[in-house]
N, C-alpha and C positions, 0 to 999 in steps of 0.2 A: 469614500465609497460608503453609501448608506448600509446600515446593518440589515441583514436578511430578516424578513418577517418571521416571527416565532409563532406559527399558527398550527403546529402539530403537537399532539400529546402522546405521551407514553406512560401507561399506567403499570404499576408494579405492586405485587402483593409481597409483604414483608412480615417477618416475625416482629414482635415488640422489641426484642433485643437488637435486631438488625436496624430497625428504624431509629432506635435510641443511639446506636453507634454512629450512624450517618449524621444524625442531628448534632451529636457532640463534635464529630470531626469537622462539620461545616462551621459550627460556632467557634471552635478553636482556630480555624483558618480564617475567620472573619468574613465568611461568605454565607449566602443563603443556601438552604438545602438544595434548591433547584440548581443554582450556579455550581455548587460543589459537585452534585451528582452528575449533571450534564457534562461538565468539563472532564470528570473522571471517566465516564462511560465513553465519551467520544475519543479520548486518548487511548483507552483500552481497545476500542473498536478499530482505530487506525493501526494500532500495533498488530492486531490479529490479521488485518488485511495486508499489511506490509509483510508479515512473516509468510503469509500464504503466497505472495507474489515473489518472494525471495528465491533465488536459485540455490538449491542445496545439492551437494554431492559429496561422496566420500573422498578421502585423500587420494585413493587410487584412481577414481574417476577424474578428479581434477588434474592429476598428473598426466593421464592419457589425453585429456582434453587439451592441456597446455602443449603437449608434444605435437598433437595434430595442428594446433595453431601456428607452431613454429616451423612446420614443414613449408618448403617453397610452394608457391601456388602452381597449379597445373593448368595448362591451357584448356579451354572448353571451346571446341570447334564451332558448335552452334552459336555460342555467344559471340565469337569473333565474326561469324557470318552476319548475325543480327546487327552488330555495330557497323557493318559495311553498308547496310541498306540505308536508303534516304529516310530522313525523319518523317514521321507522320504529323509532326507539329510544324505548322507553317507560320512564319512571322507575319 
């Protein structure tokens, strides 16, 4: 699979100390400043996105949720009626 075109820019304002630290870290890891910075930023961005989409609940809420999941299913009359109707999809 061909690599995606890198045609977007992101500009940052840094202090001299921040820039020096990033340059040193990139050099120590044997990477360019761009490669080092982009890979770290993307990794952190994905972590923030993942954490935002993660289901979080207290122990009590999880216990109550688990209890509800373990209860036997209850019949739903309207669903049973719907399943008795002819399909709208025709072969």
